[in-house]
Every structure is written in C-alpha cells, then in structure tokens.
C-alpha positions as YAML, in Angstrom:
chain: A
units: angstrom
residues:
- id: 1
  name: MET
  ca: [-11.81, -19.83, -33.87]
- id: 2
  name: GLN
  ca: [-9.96, -17.66, -31.36]
- id: 3
  name: LYS
  ca: [-8.63, -19.24, -28.16]
- id: 4
  name: SER
  ca: [-9.91, -17.97, -24.83]
- id: 5
  name: ASN
  ca: [-7.57, -16.21, -22.45]
- id: 6
  name: THR
  ca: [-7.96, -19.08, -20.00]
- id: 7
  name: LEU
  ca: [-6.90, -21.62, -22.61]
- id: 8
  name: ILE
  ca: [-3.89, -19.50, -23.64]
- id: 9
  name: LEU
  ca: [-2.81, -19.19, -19.98]
- id: 10
  name: HIS
  ca: [-3.23, -22.94, -19.47]
- id: 11
  name: GLU
  ca: [-1.26, -23.85, -22.61]
- id: 12
  name: GLY
  ca: [1.43, -21.28, -21.81]
- id: 13
  name: MET
  ca: [1.96, -22.60, -18.29]
- id: 14
  name: ASN
  ca: [2.11, -26.15, -19.61]
- id: 15
  name: ALA
  ca: [4.74, -25.13, -22.17]
- id: 16
  name: LEU
  ca: [6.80, -23.37, -19.51]
- id: 17
  name: LYS
  ca: [6.54, -26.29, -17.09]
- id: 18
  name: GLU
  ca: [7.49, -28.76, -19.84]
- id: 19
  name: LYS
  ca: [10.57, -26.77, -20.83]
- id: 20
  name: LEU
  ca: [11.69, -25.26, -17.51]
- id: 21
  name: GLY
  ca: [10.03, -27.32, -14.80]
- id: 22
  name: LEU
  ca: [7.63, -25.95, -12.21]
- id: 23
  name: VAL
  ca: [10.09, -24.00, -10.04]
- id: 24
  name: ASP
  ca: [11.92, -22.30, -12.92]
- id: 25
  name: SER
  ca: [8.60, -21.53, -14.62]
- id: 26
  name: GLU
  ca: [7.45, -19.66, -11.55]
- id: 27
  name: LYS
  ca: [10.81, -17.91, -11.31]
- id: 28
  name: PHE
  ca: [10.55, -16.90, -14.99]
- id: 29
  name: ILE
  ca: [7.12, -15.37, -14.42]
- id: 30
  name: SER
  ca: [8.28, -13.49, -11.31]
- id: 31
  name: LEU
  ca: [11.30, -12.11, -13.22]
- id: 32
  name: ILE
  ca: [9.04, -10.83, -15.99]
- id: 33
  name: LEU
  ca: [6.70, -9.19, -13.51]
- id: 34
  name: ARG
  ca: [9.49, -7.71, -11.39]
- id: 35
  name: ASP
  ca: [11.42, -6.28, -14.34]
- id: 36
  name: ASN
  ca: [8.31, -4.83, -16.00]
- id: 37
  name: PHE
  ca: [9.18, -6.89, -19.07]
- id: 38
  name: ASP
  ca: [7.88, -5.46, -22.35]
- id: 39
  name: TYR
  ca: [7.54, -8.38, -24.76]
- id: 40
  name: THR
  ca: [6.75, -6.13, -27.72]
- id: 41
  name: GLU
  ca: [9.93, -4.08, -27.27]
- id: 42
  name: TRP
  ca: [11.99, -7.22, -26.67]
- id: 43
  name: GLN
  ca: [10.60, -8.77, -29.85]
- id: 44
  name: LYS
  ca: [11.42, -5.64, -31.90]
- id: 45
  name: ASN
  ca: [15.08, -5.88, -30.91]
- id: 46
  name: LEU
  ca: [15.41, -9.67, -30.89]
- id: 47
  name: TRP
  ca: [16.78, -9.96, -34.41]
- id: 48
  name: ALA
  ca: [18.31, -6.49, -34.79]
- id: 49
  name: GLY
  ca: [21.49, -6.52, -36.82]
- id: 50
  name: LYS
  ca: [21.06, -10.10, -38.04]
- id: 51
  name: SER
  ca: [20.53, -11.16, -41.60]
- id: 52
  name: LEU
  ca: [17.87, -13.63, -42.64]
- id: 53
  name: ARG
  ca: [20.65, -16.16, -43.29]
- id: 54
  name: GLU
  ca: [22.02, -15.73, -39.74]
- id: 55
  name: ILE
  ca: [18.56, -16.17, -38.22]
- id: 56
  name: HIS
  ca: [17.98, -19.25, -40.37]
- id: 57
  name: ASP
  ca: [21.33, -20.77, -39.40]
- id: 58
  name: GLU
  ca: [20.71, -20.15, -35.68]
- id: 59
  name: ALA
  ca: [17.24, -21.71, -35.88]
- id: 60
  name: LYS
  ca: [18.59, -24.71, -37.81]
- id: 61
  name: ASN
  ca: [21.43, -25.24, -35.32]
- id: 62
  name: TYR
  ca: [19.04, -24.96, -32.39]
- id: 63
  name: PHE
  ca: [16.63, -27.43, -33.96]
- id: 64
  name: GLU
  ca: [19.38, -29.91, -34.75]
- id: 65
  name: SER
  ca: [20.88, -29.74, -31.27]
- id: 66
  name: ASN
  ca: [17.48, -30.21, -29.58]
- id: 67
  name: ASN
  ca: [16.11, -33.10, -31.61]
...
C-alpha cells in the first residue's frame, strides 16, 4: 500500500522535529526552499568518488557514534 502525501508530510516533519527540533526543522525547510534545493541532483553527487567500502565505513562509524 502506498502512503498518502499527507502521511509522508506528517512523518517527515516528525522526523525532522525529532532530530533537529522545531526551530531548526523550520530553518531547514526554509533553506531548501530559498536555495531551490534539488534533492535528485544532490543524491546523484552524494557518494561521488567514494568506494563501497568507504560508504560502509562511514555508515558504520555514524551508527556506532549515535547509538
């Protein structure tokens, strides 16, 4: 079953508020809107030049330092 847009927006805002807090969540959204942020382009370049091992190690280190 596919989630509705309303549910995705609700869950997304909750995730942002949980991680950043209310004020920084709103600031994050305004920065994206102001800078005409292109998530697809950002995602294409996110891991450019990194090997699978480097990505794995970064993810593992992040997980370990946040749990």
